N, CA, C and O atoms as CSV, one atom per row, in Angstrom:
chain,resi,resn,atom,element,x,y,z
A,1,UNK,N,N,-8.642,12.341,6.758
A,1,UNK,CA,C,-8.467,11.694,5.480
A,1,UNK,C,C,-7.013,11.686,5.016
A,1,UNK,O,O,-6.623,10.840,4.210
A,2,UNK,N,N,-6.217,12.614,5.513
A,2,UNK,CA,C,-4.834,12.670,5.057
A,2,UNK,C,C,-4.030,11.526,5.658
A,2,UNK,O,O,-4.445,10.887,6.625
A,3,UNK,N,N,-2.879,11.290,5.065
A,3,UNK,CA,C,-2.022,10.207,5.524
A,3,UNK,C,C,-1.256,10.637,6.772
A,3,UNK,O,O,-0.881,11.800,6.920
A,4,UNK,N,N,-1.037,9.685,7.655
A,4,UNK,CA,C,-0.265,9.986,8.860
A,4,UNK,C,C,1.217,10.049,8.506
A,4,UNK,O,O,1.642,9.598,7.443
A,5,UNK,N,N,1.975,10.608,9.409
A,5,UNK,CA,C,3.411,10.769,9.195
A,5,UNK,C,C,4.103,9.417,9.017
A,5,UNK,O,O,5.007,9.276,8.194
A,6,UNK,N,N,3.673,8.435,9.790
A,6,UNK,CA,C,4.290,7.109,9.723
A,6,UNK,C,C,4.013,6.437,8.379
A,6,UNK,O,O,4.894,5.802,7.800
A,7,UNK,N,N,2.783,6.584,7.892
A,7,UNK,CA,C,2.428,5.974,6.611
A,7,UNK,C,C,3.226,6.621,5.486
A,7,UNK,O,O,3.708,5.928,4.590
A,8,UNK,N,N,3.368,7.942,5.526
A,8,UNK,CA,C,4.143,8.637,4.501
A,8,UNK,C,C,5.600,8.174,4.520
A,8,UNK,O,O,6.192,7.932,3.468
A,9,UNK,N,N,6.171,8.054,5.710
A,9,UNK,CA,C,7.565,7.610,5.809
A,9,UNK,C,C,7.732,6.192,5.264
A,9,UNK,O,O,8.726,5.887,4.606
A,10,UNK,N,N,6.767,5.341,5.538
A,10,UNK,CA,C,6.815,3.962,5.038
A,10,UNK,C,C,6.796,3.936,3.509
A,10,UNK,O,O,7.570,3.207,2.887
A,11,UNK,N,N,5.919,4.727,2.910
A,11,UNK,CA,C,5.811,4.771,1.450
A,11,UNK,C,C,7.079,5.370,0.850
A,11,UNK,O,O,7.569,4.886,-0.170
A,12,UNK,N,N,7.609,6.408,1.468
A,12,UNK,CA,C,8.827,7.051,0.961
A,12,UNK,C,C,10.007,6.092,1.030
A,12,UNK,O,O,10.811,6.042,0.099
A,13,UNK,N,N,10.127,5.330,2.116
A,13,UNK,CA,C,11.221,4.373,2.233
A,13,UNK,C,C,11.106,3.272,1.192
A,13,UNK,O,O,12.115,2.800,0.669
A,14,UNK,N,N,9.879,2.861,0.889
A,14,UNK,CA,C,9.680,1.764,-0.052
A,14,UNK,C,C,9.946,2.191,-1.494
A,14,UNK,O,O,10.536,1.434,-2.264
A,15,UNK,N,N,9.514,3.400,-1.866
A,15,UNK,CA,C,9.580,3.808,-3.270
A,15,UNK,C,C,10.629,4.874,-3.571
A,15,UNK,O,O,10.936,5.106,-4.740
A,16,UNK,N,N,11.182,5.524,-2.561
A,16,UNK,CA,C,12.153,6.582,-2.789
A,16,UNK,C,C,13.574,6.071,-2.837
A,16,UNK,O,O,13.864,4.952,-2.413
A,17,UNK,N,N,14.457,6.906,-3.359
A,17,UNK,CA,C,15.864,6.518,-3.418
A,17,UNK,C,C,16.570,6.806,-2.089
A,17,UNK,O,O,17.599,6.204,-1.785
A,18,UNK,N,N,16.011,7.731,-1.300
A,18,UNK,CA,C,16.546,8.047,0.020
A,18,UNK,C,C,15.388,8.433,0.934
A,18,UNK,O,O,14.281,8.667,0.449
A,19,UNK,N,N,15.617,8.504,2.243
A,19,UNK,CA,C,14.523,8.886,3.148
A,19,UNK,C,C,14.008,10.303,2.934
A,19,UNK,O,O,12.891,10.621,3.339
A,20,UNK,N,N,14.808,11.159,2.301
A,20,UNK,CA,C,14.383,12.535,2.055
A,20,UNK,C,C,13.832,12.725,0.643
A,20,UNK,O,O,13.508,13.846,0.253
A,21,UNK,N,N,13.725,11.644,-0.124
A,21,UNK,CA,C,13.271,11.724,-1.515
A,21,UNK,C,C,11.748,11.753,-1.553
A,21,UNK,O,O,11.102,10.707,-1.627
A,22,UNK,N,N,11.182,12.947,-1.503
A,22,UNK,CA,C,9.723,13.071,-1.540
A,22,UNK,C,C,9.236,13.633,-2.860
A,22,UNK,O,O,8.028,13.674,-3.095
A,23,UNK,N,N,10.136,14.065,-3.729
A,23,UNK,CA,C,9.719,14.737,-4.949
A,23,UNK,C,C,9.761,13.883,-6.188
A,23,UNK,O,O,9.282,14.313,-7.238
A,24,UNK,N,N,10.314,12.691,-6.110
A,24,UNK,CA,C,10.389,11.867,-7.316
A,24,UNK,C,C,8.995,11.408,-7.723
A,24,UNK,O,O,8.128,11.224,-6.869
A,25,UNK,N,N,8.775,11.222,-9.010
A,25,UNK,CA,C,7.445,10.803,-9.473
A,25,UNK,C,C,6.992,9.476,-8.864
A,25,UNK,O,O,5.803,9.287,-8.605
A,26,UNK,N,N,7.932,8.556,-8.633
A,26,UNK,CA,C,7.561,7.263,-8.073
A,26,UNK,C,C,6.955,7.430,-6.684
A,26,UNK,O,O,5.943,6.804,-6.369
A,27,UNK,N,N,7.567,8.267,-5.855
A,27,UNK,CA,C,7.065,8.481,-4.494
A,27,UNK,C,C,5.729,9.202,-4.538
A,27,UNK,O,O,4.810,8.848,-3.799
A,28,UNK,N,N,5.610,10.207,-5.394
A,28,UNK,CA,C,4.364,10.959,-5.469
A,28,UNK,C,C,3.219,10.085,-5.965
A,28,UNK,O,O,2.099,10.193,-5.465
A,29,UNK,N,N,3.484,9.225,-6.936
A,29,UNK,CA,C,2.451,8.310,-7.436
A,29,UNK,C,C,2.042,7.327,-6.340
A,29,UNK,O,O,0.858,7.035,-6.174
A,30,UNK,N,N,3.027,6.814,-5.590
A,30,UNK,CA,C,2.719,5.869,-4.514
A,30,UNK,C,C,1.891,6.538,-3.415
A,30,UNK,O,O,0.957,5.930,-2.892
A,31,UNK,N,N,2.223,7.784,-3.059
A,31,UNK,CA,C,1.454,8.500,-2.043
A,31,UNK,C,C,0.031,8.779,-2.525
A,31,UNK,O,O,-0.924,8.634,-1.762
A,32,UNK,N,N,-0.111,9.175,-3.779
A,32,UNK,CA,C,-1.447,9.418,-4.328
A,32,UNK,C,C,-2.261,8.125,-4.355
A,32,UNK,O,O,-3.457,8.131,-4.064
A,33,UNK,N,N,-1.609,7.026,-4.703
A,33,UNK,CA,C,-2.312,5.737,-4.746
A,33,UNK,C,C,-2.817,5.367,-3.356
A,33,UNK,O,O,-3.932,4.867,-3.208
A,34,UNK,N,N,-1.998,5.611,-2.344
A,34,UNK,CA,C,-2.419,5.308,-0.971
A,34,UNK,C,C,-3.616,6.173,-0.560
A,34,UNK,O,O,-4.563,5.679,0.052
A,35,UNK,N,N,-3.565,7.471,-0.903
A,35,UNK,CA,C,-4.687,8.353,-0.586
A,35,UNK,C,C,-5.947,7.939,-1.345
A,35,UNK,O,O,-7.051,8.011,-0.806
A,36,UNK,N,N,-5.782,7.506,-2.593
A,36,UNK,CA,C,-6.933,7.086,-3.400
A,36,UNK,C,C,-7.578,5.846,-2.802
A,36,UNK,O,O,-8.805,5.755,-2.759
A,37,UNK,N,N,-6.783,4.895,-2.342
A,37,UNK,CA,C,-7.370,3.693,-1.754
A,37,UNK,C,C,-8.099,4.023,-0.452
A,37,UNK,O,O,-9.155,3.456,-0.169
A,38,UNK,N,N,-7.536,4.940,0.342
A,38,UNK,CA,C,-8.209,5.345,1.581
A,38,UNK,C,C,-9.525,6.054,1.286
A,38,UNK,O,O,-10.529,5.797,1.950
A,39,UNK,N,N,-9.526,6.942,0.298
A,39,UNK,CA,C,-10.754,7.659,-0.057
A,39,UNK,C,C,-11.800,6.719,-0.652
A,39,UNK,O,O,-12.998,6.900,-0.431
A,40,UNK,N,N,-11.353,5.728,-1.398
A,40,UNK,CA,C,-12.286,4.757,-1.972
A,40,UNK,C,C,-12.987,3.978,-0.861
A,40,UNK,O,O,-14.191,3.734,-0.930
A,41,UNK,N,N,-12.226,3.590,0.160
A,41,UNK,CA,C,-12.828,2.890,1.294
A,41,UNK,C,C,-13.808,3.798,2.033
A,41,UNK,O,O,-14.865,3.346,2.473
A,42,UNK,N,N,-13.462,5.065,2.168
A,42,UNK,CA,C,-14.358,6.021,2.823
A,42,UNK,C,C,-15.659,6.160,2.036
A,42,UNK,O,O,-16.739,6.219,2.624
A,43,UNK,N,N,-15.558,6.213,0.723
A,43,UNK,CA,C,-16.758,6.403,-0.097
A,43,UNK,C,C,-17.634,5.155,-0.134
A,43,UNK,O,O,-18.830,5.248,-0.410
A,44,UNK,N,N,-17.055,3.992,0.139
A,44,UNK,CA,C,-17.897,2.798,0.261
A,44,UNK,C,C,-18.772,2.892,1.508
A,44,UNK,O,O,-19.907,2.415,1.510
A,45,UNK,N,N,-18.243,3.511,2.572
A,45,UNK,CA,C,-19.003,3.702,3.804
A,45,UNK,C,C,-20.001,4.848,3.684
A,45,UNK,O,O,-21.096,4.785,4.241
A,46,UNK,N,N,-19.618,5.903,2.950
A,46,UNK,CA,C,-20.425,7.121,2.848
A,46,UNK,C,C,-20.669,7.453,1.376
A,46,UNK,O,O,-20.005,8.334,0.829
A,47,UNK,N,N,-21.598,6.771,0.732
A,47,UNK,CA,C,-21.779,6.946,-0.711
A,47,UNK,C,C,-22.306,8.318,-1.124
A,47,UNK,O,O,-22.184,8.683,-2.293
A,48,UNK,N,N,-22.882,9.079,-0.217
A,48,UNK,CA,C,-23.435,10.379,-0.589
A,48,UNK,C,C,-22.476,11.541,-0.319
A,48,UNK,O,O,-22.870,12.703,-0.417
A,49,UNK,N,N,-21.248,11.241,0.012
A,49,UNK,CA,C,-20.250,12.275,0.291
A,49,UNK,C,C,-19.656,12.763,-1.034
A,49,UNK,O,O,-18.603,12.297,-1.468
A,50,UNK,N,N,-20.349,13.705,-1.661
A,50,UNK,CA,C,-19.953,14.145,-2.996
A,50,UNK,C,C,-18.696,15.015,-2.983
A,50,UNK,O,O,-17.972,15.054,-3.978
A,51,UNK,N,N,-18.426,15.700,-1.900
A,51,UNK,CA,C,-17.216,16.522,-1.822
A,51,UNK,C,C,-15.969,15.640,-1.815
A,51,UNK,O,O,-14.975,15.955,-2.469
A,52,UNK,N,N,-16.027,14.555,-1.086
A,52,UNK,CA,C,-14.892,13.632,-1.087
A,52,UNK,C,C,-14.764,12.937,-2.432
A,52,UNK,O,O,-13.653,12.637,-2.868
A,53,UNK,N,N,-15.881,12.678,-3.093
A,53,UNK,CA,C,-15.847,12.061,-4.421
A,53,UNK,C,C,-15.136,12.986,-5.415
A,53,UNK,O,O,-14.356,12.532,-6.252
A,54,UNK,N,N,-15.417,14.286,-5.309
A,54,UNK,CA,C,-14.756,15.247,-6.193
A,54,UNK,C,C,-13.253,15.263,-5.919
A,54,UNK,O,O,-12.451,15.309,-6.852
A,55,UNK,N,N,-12.873,15.224,-4.651
A,55,UNK,CA,C,-11.455,15.169,-4.303
A,55,UNK,C,C,-10.798,13.906,-4.835
A,55,UNK,O,O,-9.653,13.935,-5.286
A,56,UNK,N,N,-11.526,12.800,-4.780
A,56,UNK,CA,C,-11.001,11.537,-5.302
A,56,UNK,C,C,-10.743,11.646,-6.800
A,56,UNK,O,O,-9.702,11.204,-7.285
A,57,UNK,N,N,-11.678,12.229,-7.528
A,57,UNK,CA,C,-11.504,12.368,-8.972
A,57,UNK,C,C,-10.324,13.272,-9.304
A,57,UNK,O,O,-9.616,13.032,-10.282
A,58,UNK,N,N,-10.108,14.301,-8.505
A,58,UNK,CA,C,-8.954,15.167,-8.722
A,58,UNK,C,C,-7.648,14.417,-8.470
A,58,UNK,O,O,-6.678,14.590,-9.207
A,59,UNK,N,N,-7.625,13.579,-7.423
A,59,UNK,CA,C,-6.424,12.797,-7.125
A,59,UNK,C,C,-6.132,11.789,-8.230
A,59,UNK,O,O,-4.975,11.578,-8.595
A,60,UNK,N,N,-7.174,11.172,-8.757
A,60,UNK,CA,C,-6.989,10.192,-9.830
A,60,UNK,C,C,-6.415,10.879,-11.070
A,60,UNK,O,O,-5.526,10.336,-11.725
A,61,UNK,N,N,-6.920,12.068,-11.390
A,61,UNK,CA,C,-6.393,12.801,-12.534
A,61,UNK,C,C,-4.952,13.222,-12.337
A,61,UNK,O,O,-4.153,13.178,-13.273
A,62,UNK,N,N,-4.615,13.632,-11.122
A,62,UNK,CA,C,-3.243,14.029,-10.822
A,62,UNK,C,C,-2.307,12.831,-10.938
A,62,UNK,O,O,-1.207,12.944,-11.479
A,63,UNK,N,N,-2.749,11.681,-10.428
A,63,UNK,CA,C,-1.918,10.472,-10.535
A,63,UNK,C,C,-1.742,10.069,-11.988
A,63,UNK,O,O,-0.661,9.632,-12.386
A,64,UNK,N,N,-2.795,10.210,-12.786
A,64,UNK,CA,C,-2.697,9.867,-14.198
A,64,UNK,C,C,-1.665,10.742,-14.910
A,64,UNK,O,O,-0.900,10.258,-15.744
A,65,UNK,N,N,-1.652,12.040,-14.573
A,65,UNK,CA,C,-0.666,12.936,-15.185
A,65,UNK,C,C,0.754,12.559,-14.765
A,65,UNK,O,O,1.666,12.589,-15.592
A,66,UNK,N,N,0.954,12.206,-13.496
A,66,UNK,CA,C,2.273,11.759,-13.052
A,66,UNK,C,C,2.685,10.474,-13.778
A,66,UNK,O,O,3.843,10.323,-14.167
A,67,UNK,N,N,1.738,9.550,-13.959
A,67,UNK,CA,C,2.054,8.301,-14.650
A,67,UNK,C,C,2.412,8.559,-16.111
A,67,UNK,O,O,3.329,7.933,-16.643
A,68,UNK,N,N,1.697,9.475,-16.762
A,68,UNK,CA,C,2.028,9.811,-18.150
A,68,UNK,C,C,3.432,10.399,-18.248
A,68,UNK,O,O,4.192,10.067,-19.157
A,69,UNK,N,N,3.770,11.280,-17.297
A,69,UNK,CA,C,5.107,11.883,-17.263
A,69,UNK,C,C,6.171,10.803,-17.082
A,69,UNK,O,O,7.169,10.780,-17.801
A,70,UNK,N,N,5.953,9.915,-16.124
A,70,UNK,CA,C,6.934,8.873,-15.853
A,70,UNK,C,C,7.076,7.935,-17.043
A,70,UNK,O,O,8.174,7.459,-17.335
A,71,UNK,N,N,5.982,7.671,-17.724
A,71,UNK,CA,C,6.030,6.800,-18.901
A,71,UNK,C,C,6.866,7.440,-20.010
A,71,UNK,O,O,7.609,6.745,-20.702
A,72,UNK,N,N,6.750,8.750,-20.182
A,72,UNK,CA,C,7.542,9.445,-21.202
A,72,UNK,C,C,9.020,9.489,-20.840
A,72,UNK,O,O,9.875,9.354,-21.715
A,73,UNK,N,N,9.332,9.678,-19.548
A,73,UNK,CA,C,10.717,9.895,-19.137
A,73,UNK,C,C,11.489,8.600,-18.874
A,73,UNK,O,O,12.661,8.495,-19.235
A,74,UNK,N,N,10.839,7.616,-18.249
A,74,UNK,CA,C,11.551,6.397,-17.842
A,74,UNK,C,C,10.576,5.226,-17.895
A,74,UNK,O,O,9.903,4.927,-16.909
A,75,UNK,N,N,10.502,4.572,-19.037
A,75,UNK,CA,C,9.492,3.526,-19.259
A,75,UNK,C,C,9.712,2.322,-18.345
A,75,UNK,O,O,8.747,1.701,-17.899
A,76,UNK,N,N,10.965,1.990,-18.064
A,76,UNK,CA,C,11.229,0.816,-17.217
A,76,UNK,C,C,10.781,1.057,-15.783
A,76,UNK,O,O,10.196,0.177,-15.150
A,77,UNK,N,N,11.052,2.231,-15.282
A,77,UNK,CA,C,10.609,2.596,-13.936
A,77,UNK,C,C,9.082,2.626,-13.866
A,77,UNK,O,O,8.490,2.219,-12.866
A,78,UNK,N,N,8.464,3.106,-14.922
A,78,UNK,CA,C,7.003,3.137,-15.017
A,78,UNK,C,C,6.423,1.723,-14.935
A,78,UNK,O,O,5.477,1.477,-14.187
A,79,UNK,N,N,6.988,0.811,-15.696
A,79,UNK,CA,C,6.488,-0.580,-15.700
A,79,UNK,C,C,6.653,-1.236,-14.332
A,79,UNK,O,O,5.757,-1.938,-13.862
A,80,UNK,N,N,7.799,-1.006,-13.696
A,80,UNK,CA,C,8.027,-1.581,-12.368
A,80,UNK,C,C,7.045,-1.019,-11.355
A,80,UNK,O,O,6.530,-1.756,-10.515
A,81,UNK,N,N,6.779,0.286,-11.427
A,81,UNK,CA,C,5.905,0.935,-10.458
A,81,UNK,C,C,4.462,0.465,-10.594
A,81,UNK,O,O,3.807,0.195,-9.587
A,82,UNK,N,N,3.955,0.363,-11.822
A,82,UNK,CA,C,2.555,-0.067,-11.956
A,82,UNK,C,C,2.392,-1.535,-11.566
A,82,UNK,O,O,1.334,-1.935,-11.081
A,83,UNK,N,N,3.435,-2.334,-11.777
A,83,UNK,CA,C,3.368,-3.722,-11.329
A,83,UNK,C,C,3.378,-3.800,-9.806
A,83,UNK,O,O,2.636,-4.578,-9.206
A,84,UNK,N,N,4.229,-2.981,-9.191
A,84,UNK,CA,C,4.351,-2.963,-7.730
A,84,UNK,C,C,3.082,-2.464,-7.048
A,84,UNK,O,O,2.663,-3.005,-6.025
A,85,UNK,N,N,2.468,-1.420,-7.628
A,85,UNK,CA,C,1.284,-0.835,-7.034
A,85,UNK,C,C,-0.012,-1.542,-7.442
A,85,UNK,O,O,-1.063,-1.322,-6.840
A,86,UNK,N,N,0.075,-2.391,-8.467
A,86,UNK,CA,C,-1.105,-3.113,-8.916
A,86,UNK,C,C,-2.095,-2.241,-9.677
A,86,UNK,O,O,-3.306,-2.423,-9.559
A,87,UNK,N,N,-1.581,-1.296,-10.458
A,87,UNK,CA,C,-2.451,-0.418,-11.243
A,87,UNK,C,C,-2.770,-1.079,-12.572
A,87,UNK,O,O,-1.985,-1.883,-13.075
A,88,UNK,N,N,-3.915,-0.744,-13.140
A,88,UNK,CA,C,-4.379,-1.378,-14.363
A,88,UNK,C,C,-4.050,-0.563,-15.600
A,88,UNK,O,O,-4.989,-0.220,-16.317
A,89,UNK,N,N,-2.876,-0.237,-15.904
A,89,UNK,CA,C,-2.655,0.570,-17.097
A,89,UNK,C,C,-2.060,-0.241,-18.200
A,89,UNK,O,O,-1.807,0.284,-19.285
């Protein structure tokens, strides 16, 4: 279920300021969004997998907290990121 090394590098290059930028909120939100979409697809195949559903809900809450933080600190970056990722906020 976790992301492969190549997928992580692709997301970091797209949303980070440098290839080593893994801690910025933009990169973390993008990585969480990718994991959430993968888990959502998994749960469509396996609707009774309640453990993965719980993990999905935890990831969604974590992403929401990162988005709230980014909105407080840098509203323009927040707006660009949700437009880029296609989030409904």
